[in-house]
N, C-alpha and C positions, 0 to 999 in steps of 0.2 A: 492526337492519340492519348494525351494525358487525361483528357476528359473521359474517354472511353475506359481507360484503366481504372481511374478512381471510381467511376460508377460501378464497374464490374466487381471490383474488390469489395466495395461497401455492401453491395447486394449479396455477394457470396457470404460475407461475414454475418450480416444480420438475418439472412433467411435460411440459416442452417436449421432453424425450426420455424414453424409458421408464425407470422406476425399479422396483426389486424390493424387496418387503417379504416377510419370512419369519417366521412364528410357529411356534416349536418347543416341544412339551411332551413330557417324558419322565416317565412315571408308574411307580413301583416297586410291589412286592407290597403294601406297607403303605399305599399310596395317597399317599405322599410323593413328591417328585420335583423336577424343575427345569423352568424355563420360560425361553426366550430369544426375543428379538425383534430382528430385524436389518433395516436399511435400506441398500440399495446404490444410491447416487445418482451413481455414477461417470460415467455418460453425461451427467448434468447438469453435472458438472465439465468434461467435454469440450466442452460447449456454452458455456463461459465463466462457469460458476457459481462459480469459485474465489474470487470477491470477496465471497461471502456473509459477513456477520457482521463482527466487529471484528478479525479476524485476516487481513485482506486481504494476499495474497501470501505468507503464512507457512504453514508446515506445523504443523498441530494434530494431535498424537498423544498422547492423554491418557486415563487411566482414573480414574474417580471411584468410590470405595467410599463409598457414602452413609452408612454407619454411622460411619465415621471422620470424614467431613465434618461430619455433624450433631453429633458429639461435640466437634469442634474449635470449632464455632460455637454451642454450646448456650447461651451467655450472651446472645448477640444474638437467638437464636431464642426464648428465654424471654420476650422483650419483645413478641413478635408476638401478635395475637389468638389465642385458644385454637383456633379452627377451623383457622387456618393452621398452628399448631403440630402439630395432629393430622395434617393432610395431609402435612406434611414428615416426621413420624415414620413414616408408612406407607411411606416410601422406604427405611427402615432396612436392609432385607434385599436391596436392589438394588445392582448394579454396572453401570457404563456405560463402554464404551470408544468413543472417537471418533477417527476418522482422516480428516483433510481435507488432502490433499496436492496443491497446484496443479502440482507438478512431474510427478508420475505420474498426475495427473488421477483420483485416487481419493477417494471420499467414502463412508465406511462408518460406521454407528453400530450398536453392539450393546448391548442391555440384557438382563441376565439376573438370575435370582433362584432360590433354592431355596424349596420350600414343604413344609409338614408335612401339608397336606390340600388337595385340589383346590379346595375351596370358598374358599380364600384367594386364588385367582388373580383378576386383574382386567385390564381393558382396558389394553394397553400404551401406547396413545396417551394415556390419562389419566395414566399414570405419567410420561410425557414432559412433559405439561402441568404436573404437580406439580414436576418437576425444573426446569422453566423458571422457576419462582418463585425459585430460588436465584440471584439476579442478581449475587451477589458474585463469581462466577467467569465468565470468558470462555467456558469449556466449557459452562456451563449456558445462557448466552445463545445459544450456537450451536444449541441444540435448537429455537429458536423456530419456524422454518418447518415443521419436521417435526412438532412438537407440535400445530400448528394444522391438520394435514392430515386426521387421522382424524375420523370423524363423532361426536366425543365430546360435542358439544353437543346432538345430536338423538337419541342412542341410548345404551343401556347394554349392557354385555357381562358375562355371568356364566357360571361353569363349575360343573358338578355331576358327581359320580361316585357313583351309588347302585346297589347290587347289581352287576349286570354291564352297566350302562348309563352311558356317559359322554355329557355334553351340553355343547355350546357354545351358549349361549342369548343371542340379541340381541333387545332390545326397543326399539322406537322410542318415545321419551319426548316428543319435540317434533315432531309431524307437520308443523306449519306451517313450521318452520325447515328441515325436510328437503325439503319441496316447493320452498321458495325456493332451497335449495342446488342441487336438480336444474335449476331454471331457469337459475341463474347458470353452470352447467357445461355447458349444452346445446351450445354452440359448440365445446367441447373434447372432445366425445364420442370421436372417433377417436383423439385423442392419449391420452386417459385409458385407452382400451381396450388400449393398448400396454403399460401398466404392470400389474404382477401382484402378487397377494397369495397366498403359498404357505403351506399348513398342513402341518407335519410332526409327526405324533403317534405316540408309542411307548407301548405298553401291556405289562403283565406277563402278559397272556393273549392267546390267538389271537382275532382279530377275526371275528365272524360276518358283520356287515354294517356299512356306512357309508352315511349318507343322501346323500352326495355322489356323483353319477353318475360323475364323472371320477377317483375315488380310485384310486390305484395302490398295490398292496400289496407288502410285502417278502416274501422267500422263506419266512420263518417265519410270515408272516401276523400278526405282532404289531405291525406298524407300517404306516402308510399316508401317502401324500403326495398333496396335491391343489392344483393351481394354478388360481387364480381371477382374474377381472378386478378390478383395483382400482377401476375405474369402478363396478362393482356394489356394492363395499363402501361407496363414498361416496353413491351414489344409492339403493341398496336394501340397507341394512345387514343386514336379516333374511335376505338370501340367503346369509349366512355362518353361519346356524344349522346346527349339526351334531349328529347323533345317532350314536353308535357303540355297537353291541351286541357284547359279548364272550362267548366261550364260558364255560361253567361251570367 
């Protein structure tokens, strides 16, 4: 029940105004590439959310290069349980930029990474949850509300690229928790619907088809963008399953 309460409370807090989430993947010919995840909660700041976290009234503009951070803290990290060490090590290739400015009412978080193979990619909300365990920095602590917002406890996200087919695969792993989450968010349905989750995907070949009906293609048809309801992501994670078929 604690998981459900935390998720509901954080969503209600952050989505009193519309927030924008964007997931961007750029794949090269050799199937390596880059992935970024951004959260724009500026409207939340305008509603008085500038007091979030331990930097109340102060401007937070910080970049964390996790590889450097983990190297600097390797002695203390080595004392943690092995499972926690492995989770933190998986952050090694990520960078995170955070801007929270109560003066300009901006609240933006960007997380990005390079990858050698699409199969290496993971759910960015899970990445934020791992980053949240680095309690030694105020920057890491600031990720708490955002890290708790994705349906990371009830589902898993995987990415594959085989032949000419790319897939974003979401699987519900805890149906009971998902149903409880739906119930807890029922009263906020209209507010949640105003927040969006946008996919921006770029490929080395032209796209034949995308399983999302509202996909908008670039002029060269090697990219597409699709804006979805964040409410759907929370209450029906599998609605963000995506299949992209590329030309030979």
